[in-house]
C-alpha positions as CSV (number, residue, x, y, z in Angstrom):
1,M,-26.3,20.4,-47.3
2,L,-26.1,18.5,-43.5
3,F,-30.1,18.2,-43.5
4,L,-30.0,17.0,-47.9
5,R,-27.0,14.4,-46.4
6,R,-29.2,13.0,-43.6
7,L,-32.3,12.2,-45.7
8,E,-29.6,10.0,-48.3
9,G,-30.2,6.9,-46.7
10,E,-34.5,7.4,-45.6
11,A,-37.1,5.7,-47.6
12,G,-40.7,6.7,-48.3
13,P,-41.9,10.4,-47.5
14,S,-38.5,11.3,-46.0
15,R,-37.0,10.5,-49.3
16,A,-39.3,12.3,-51.1
17,L,-38.6,15.7,-49.2
18,G,-34.9,15.1,-49.7
19,Q,-35.1,14.7,-53.1
20,G,-37.2,17.7,-53.9
21,L,-35.0,19.4,-51.5
22,F,-32.2,18.8,-53.1
23,D,-33.5,19.5,-56.7
24,Q,-34.3,23.0,-55.9
25,F,-31.1,23.4,-54.0
26,C,-29.4,22.3,-57.4
27,Q,-31.6,24.9,-59.5
28,D,-31.2,27.6,-57.2
29,M,-27.4,27.2,-56.9
30,D,-27.3,26.8,-60.9
31,D,-29.5,30.2,-61.7
32,S,-27.0,31.9,-58.9
33,M,-23.9,31.3,-60.6
34,R,-25.4,31.9,-64.0
35,E,-26.7,35.2,-62.7
36,M,-22.7,35.7,-61.2
37,G,-21.7,35.3,-64.7
38,V,-20.6,31.5,-64.6
39,G,-20.3,30.0,-67.5
40,D,-22.7,26.7,-68.8
41,L,-19.2,24.8,-68.7
42,A,-18.0,26.0,-65.8
43,V,-21.3,25.5,-63.6
44,P,-20.9,21.8,-62.7
45,R,-17.0,22.3,-61.7
46,N,-18.0,24.8,-59.3
47,M,-20.8,22.7,-58.1
48,R,-18.6,19.9,-56.7
49,R,-16.2,22.3,-55.2
50,I,-19.0,23.5,-52.8
51,A,-19.9,19.9,-52.2
52,Y,-18.9,18.3,-48.9
53,G,-19.8,15.3,-48.4
54,V,-16.4,13.5,-48.6
55,A,-14.9,16.0,-46.4
56,L,-17.8,14.9,-43.9
57,D,-16.8,11.2,-44.3
58,A,-12.7,12.0,-43.3
59,P,-12.0,11.1,-40.1
60,D,-10.4,14.3,-39.0
61,N,-11.7,18.4,-39.8
62,G,-8.7,19.2,-42.0
63,S,-10.6,18.8,-45.5
64,L,-14.1,20.3,-44.0
65,A,-12.2,23.1,-42.5
66,A,-10.6,23.9,-45.8
67,A,-13.5,23.6,-48.1
68,L,-15.3,25.9,-45.7
69,Q,-12.6,28.1,-45.8
70,R,-12.8,28.5,-49.6
71,N,-16.6,28.4,-49.6
72,V,-17.8,30.2,-46.5
73,F,-14.9,33.0,-46.0
74,A,-13.9,33.3,-49.8
75,G,-10.3,31.8,-48.8
76,G,-9.3,34.5,-46.4
77,S,-6.3,33.9,-45.1
78,E,-7.0,33.1,-41.0
79,P,-7.9,29.6,-41.0
80,G,-9.4,30.0,-37.2
81,P,-13.5,30.7,-37.9
82,A,-13.2,27.9,-40.6
83,S,-11.9,25.6,-37.9
84,R,-14.2,26.0,-35.5
85,L,-17.1,26.2,-37.9
86,A,-15.8,22.8,-39.0
87,V,-16.2,21.3,-35.5
88,Y,-19.7,23.0,-35.8
89,V,-20.8,21.4,-38.9
90,R,-19.4,17.9,-37.8
91,E,-21.2,18.3,-34.4
92,A,-24.5,19.2,-36.2
93,A,-24.5,16.2,-38.6
94,R,-24.0,13.8,-35.6
95,W,-27.2,15.5,-33.9
96,L,-28.9,15.7,-37.4
97,A,-27.8,11.4,-37.5
98,A,-29.2,10.6,-34.7
99,Q,-32.9,12.6,-35.3
100,D,-36.1,11.3,-36.6
101,G,-39.8,13.3,-37.3
102,F,-38.6,15.2,-40.5
103,E,-41.9,15.2,-41.8
104,R,-43.0,17.2,-38.7
105,A,-40.1,19.7,-39.6
106,Q,-38.8,19.2,-35.8
107,L,-35.2,19.4,-36.4
108,A,-32.4,20.2,-33.5
109,F,-29.1,21.6,-34.0
110,P,-26.5,22.1,-31.2
111,D,-25.4,25.4,-29.6
112,P,-22.7,26.5,-31.4
113,E,-21.0,27.8,-28.2
114,Q,-21.5,24.6,-26.2
115,V,-19.8,22.8,-29.0
116,L,-16.9,24.8,-29.2
117,L,-16.7,25.0,-25.2
118,C,-17.0,20.8,-25.9
119,A,-14.6,20.5,-28.7
120,R,-11.7,19.6,-26.7
121,G,-13.4,15.9,-25.9
122,T,-16.2,15.4,-24.1
123,R,-19.5,15.4,-26.5
124,I,-22.7,17.2,-25.7
125,E,-25.8,15.6,-25.1
126,Q,-28.8,15.9,-27.3
């Protein structure tokens, strides 16, 4: 989802790549939900529940951590892992925003351990 978010504002081949990837992702999610027994009318509602765009646009990690808790950790009771993942997801989104070269499949993601070590105030260098 972070890569799709990064490609939203692109033009030309990058935009076409993003659209193709988005279409494939949606089809795969639709197929998976139907395979799990989600009914026709519930698929769109469930697709919206896994979207992270609004949470990433928020100024803090609260809504992102809540979405990750619900979608990745199946709503488990311990918020720590989802909070740490939210820190990483936000940093990975920042890294992707600063990158080009997607047509050549050259992507870099931050090291998860470094992100957590630096989460208390300093940004890590790319």
